[in-house]
N, C-alpha and C positions, 0 to 999 in steps of 0.2 A: 708236444703243437706249434704252433708258430706262433710269434708276438704280434701275431696280426688279426686283431678280432673277425671273424666272418659277420659280413651285412645282418639286419634282419633278414633281407628277403633268401639272401645266400642259408643261414639256419631252416628257417620253411620249406625250402626247397628239399635239403637232406632226409629234413623230418619227414613231408611228403612223399621223399623216392623208399622209403624206407616202407612207408607204409603206417605208420604213429596216428596219424588222425582216423585212418580207415579201423584197425584196431581196437580203435578204443569208440567210437560213435555212439553205441550203446549206453556208454557214460559223460556225453556232453562234453569234449575235451577242451580246453581253451592255450591257448598258448600265449602265458604269460610272464612276467619275471621282467628282467632289464632285458633282455634283447631286444624283442619287440617295441620296447621302449627306447629303444636302441642310445643308451647311456651302459651301455657293456665292453669290459675286456676280455683281453683275450680268453681268458680261464673258467669265462662264464658257463654256467651248465644251460640249457632246454629246460623252462619247467612248461609242466602242461599240468594244467589244473584236472580231477574230473569229480565227476559230484552222482546222486543217484546212484550208489554200491550197490551193490548186492557181491560181498566180498568175494564169496566164492567162484562168479564168473568174472570179476574182474581180475584177479588170479591167475585164470582161466586165461583170458586174452592177454595178459601181461606176458604171457610163455612164448607166444608170438619174439621177443626180444630175450630167452633166455640164450641165445646164440652168440648175441652180440658181446664183445671186449665186457667185459667188467661188470654185466649181470650180477642183480645182487635182489631182495627183494625183502623188505621186509613192514611185519603192523608193529605201528607204535601207536601213541595216546597224543595228539593237537587240541589243547586247552582241553583236555581231559575227555573226547572225545575219539571215540577207534579211525583210524589210518592206516594207509599201506600206502608203502613208496616204495617205487623199482626205478634202480638206478641202472644205468648199461650207456655205452657210447656207438657214435653212428658218426664212422671215421676221426673224426680229431675232435668230433661234440659232443661233451658230456651232456646227457638227456637223465631230466629226472620230471619222474610220472608223478605223483601223489592225486590221492582220493581218498573221497568220506562218503559217508550214505547219503548227508544234507545233499541239496542244488551248490552245483559250483557258485551261485550268483551268490549265495551266503556264506561262503569261506570269509575268514578275513582275509588272508591273503590276496585272493581277488578285489577283493573291494577293497584293499590299500591301491592295488594294481589300477584300479578304472580312476581313484582318485588322483594317481599319476600321472595314466597318459593323457586327462583332463586336464591338467597341470602344466604339464609337458606343450600341448595344443594353445591353451591360449597361452602362454609366457613367449618372448623374446627369447631367439636363439641362444642367447647366451647365459638361460635357465638349464636348457642340456648338457653343454659342455663347462657351468661350473657342476653338474651334480657328475660325470662321469672325471671331476677333478677329483673330486668329494670322495667317489669311489676307487679311481688309483692311489686314492692315499689310506685306504682301508677301509673304508668306510663302506657299509649293509647297505640299500637300498634304501628302504627305509627310513637309516637314521641322515643317509644324506640330500634325502630331500626337507624332512624335517629341518638341517642343520642350515641350507639353505634358504627356509623360510622363515626363520627363528621360532621355531615351532615351539612348545615345551618338554620338559622330560621326557616324556612316554613317546617319539616319535610312531608306534604302531597305532596308541589311541587318538594320536593325533590325528595321522589319517585316515583313521574311520570316519573322525568327526566332519573332513571335509570331504567324503563321496559324495556325500548328498545336496550339497552346495548348491544354488544357480553358479552360472558362468559370470557372472556381477559381482558374486560374493568372490569364485575366489581369483578374478580377477584384482580386487580387491585385495585381498592377500598377497599375489605376485605384486602388486604399487607397492605396497608397505612393506617385501621384502627388498623392494629396486629393482624386479622384475616386470615390470608394467608394459605394455606393448600401448602403440601411439594411436 
């Protein structure tokens, strides 16, 4: 893979051209993670969250990608709950599709992503650059947001708390961390 990250639009175009969202339509696929936030590095994978699973039907839908390089499909438990993860590549883009039985809107990772998206939209551009810098130093996305904002010890729990406050409340968090907009 090159040392240059795909833009969010380029990554989405690759996913669309490969039919990823079409194949996963019954499972409410959502393009989440660092790429659509545009805080990713060149090795970032495209994360797609799915929900409302019948696990056998989900596994069957994922077989559409079994001829893709590096394809793997596994079951695991996330937060004590049955989950399924598929990994594969589309050209140089690593892809991770994960799903659970409950709706995507209730997945912790999706709720984190919504909070992160809102914060980026409300903050000055320097905030996104600082997140990229922290991620380049080795932090994962949630810990990078927590560090930039000066949040508590558990970045995952802290980001869940930021998913529902009003824009005014999030703007106050950003101002307190030095990322306010005029």
